[in-house]
Residue frames relative to the residue before (quaternion, step in Angstrom):
aa qw qx qy qz dx dy dz
M 1.0000 0.0000 0.0000 0.0000 0.00 0.00 0.00
T 0.6564 0.5360 -0.3272 0.4179 3.58 0.97 -0.87
H 0.6227 0.5381 -0.3444 0.4518 3.56 1.10 -0.73
K 0.6357 0.5311 -0.3356 0.4486 3.60 0.96 -0.76
K 0.6655 0.4986 -0.3097 0.4611 3.59 0.93 -0.79
L 0.6361 0.5390 -0.3106 0.4564 3.51 1.12 -0.74
I 0.6550 0.5018 -0.2872 0.4866 3.53 1.04 -0.89
L 0.6393 0.5111 -0.3197 0.4774 3.59 0.98 -0.82
A 0.6447 0.4978 -0.3279 0.4786 3.67 1.00 -0.77
E 0.6678 0.4914 -0.3239 0.4556 3.58 0.90 -0.74
V 0.6355 0.5080 -0.3338 0.4760 3.60 0.99 -0.68
A 0.6271 0.5278 -0.3220 0.4738 3.56 1.02 -0.81
L 0.6473 0.5191 -0.3168 0.4596 3.55 0.94 -0.89
I 0.6415 0.5098 -0.3295 0.4690 3.64 0.94 -0.79
L 0.6714 0.5017 -0.2986 0.4564 3.60 0.85 -0.93
V 0.6736 0.4723 -0.3025 0.4813 3.60 0.89 -0.89
S 0.6193 0.5398 -0.3733 0.4310 3.65 0.95 -0.70
V 0.5799 0.5669 -0.3722 0.4514 3.62 1.10 -0.58
L 0.6681 0.5047 -0.3003 0.4569 3.55 0.92 -0.88
I 0.6538 0.5051 -0.3069 0.4724 3.53 1.01 -0.90
F 0.6342 0.5326 -0.3234 0.4578 3.61 0.96 -0.86
R 0.6694 0.4878 -0.2978 0.4747 3.63 0.85 -1.03
S 0.6672 0.4926 -0.3286 0.4519 3.65 0.84 -0.84
L 0.6450 0.4974 -0.3297 0.4774 3.64 0.94 -0.83
W 0.6208 0.5505 -0.3413 0.4416 3.59 0.93 -0.84
M 0.7165 0.4518 -0.2716 0.4568 3.58 0.78 -0.99
L 0.6131 0.5302 -0.3463 0.4723 3.60 1.10 -0.67
L 0.6604 0.5053 -0.3134 0.4587 3.60 0.95 -0.83
D 0.6191 0.5622 -0.3335 0.4352 3.59 1.17 -0.64
K 0.6597 0.5145 -0.3088 0.4524 3.53 1.18 -0.54
I 0.6020 0.5196 -0.3786 0.4735 3.63 1.21 -0.14
P 0.4528 -0.7239 0.4441 0.2715 3.58 -0.57 1.14
L 0.6097 0.5733 -0.3624 0.4102 3.60 0.98 -0.71
M 0.7070 0.4920 -0.2762 0.4264 3.58 1.03 -0.85
N 0.6135 0.5378 -0.3565 0.4553 3.53 1.29 -0.01
K 0.5305 0.6047 -0.4250 0.4151 3.64 1.23 0.11
E 0.5641 -0.6272 0.4111 0.3456 3.57 -1.00 0.84
S 0.6511 0.5280 -0.3376 0.4282 3.61 0.91 -0.87
T 0.6639 0.4972 -0.3102 0.4646 3.58 1.01 -0.71
L 0.6053 0.5524 -0.3283 0.4699 3.57 1.10 -0.67
W 0.6535 0.5024 -0.2942 0.4837 3.56 0.99 -0.88
L 0.6495 0.5205 -0.3047 0.4631 3.53 0.98 -0.85
S 0.6378 0.5413 -0.2809 0.4705 3.51 1.04 -0.91
L 0.6663 0.5002 -0.2823 0.4755 3.53 0.99 -0.93
F 0.6469 0.5150 -0.3057 0.4722 3.60 0.99 -0.85
F 0.6798 0.4871 -0.2892 0.4658 3.57 0.88 -0.97
G 0.6571 0.4987 -0.3147 0.4695 3.60 0.94 -0.80
G 0.6361 0.5203 -0.3179 0.4729 3.59 1.02 -0.73
L 0.6574 0.5187 -0.3055 0.4533 3.54 0.94 -0.88
V 0.6644 0.4909 -0.2903 0.4830 3.54 0.91 -0.96
T 0.6197 0.5602 -0.3202 0.4468 3.59 1.01 -0.76
V 0.6612 0.4937 -0.3007 0.4782 3.56 0.91 -1.00
F 0.6659 0.4950 -0.3161 0.4601 3.66 0.84 -0.83
I 0.6725 0.4918 -0.3051 0.4613 3.57 0.92 -0.79
L 0.6448 0.5088 -0.3170 0.4743 3.57 1.00 -0.78
Y 0.6272 0.5324 -0.3214 0.4689 3.59 1.10 -0.79
Y 0.6360 0.5248 -0.3169 0.4688 3.54 1.02 -0.92
I 0.6845 0.4899 -0.2955 0.4518 3.60 0.85 -0.92
A 0.6464 0.5086 -0.3195 0.4705 3.55 0.95 -0.82
K 0.6327 0.5411 -0.3149 0.4557 3.60 1.07 -0.79
Q 0.6570 0.5003 -0.3133 0.4689 3.58 1.05 -0.79
D 0.6267 0.5496 -0.3436 0.4326 3.60 1.04 -0.67
R 0.6454 0.5325 -0.3336 0.4342 3.61 1.08 -0.60
K 0.5982 0.6012 -0.3546 0.3937 3.58 1.18 -0.44
């Protein structure tokens, strides 16, 4: 029974994260600065850089 509750909680977390992501996306669309191409490229670069560091950190933890 505990595993079922855990799976249900994980599914709920995934579904709710979609709502959060969508809300954040729409809020960022309302900021005029975020509609400029240069800001979008900077955001993409920064997001990619953070992603690489986080994936490296996770892979490093798996080796331990």
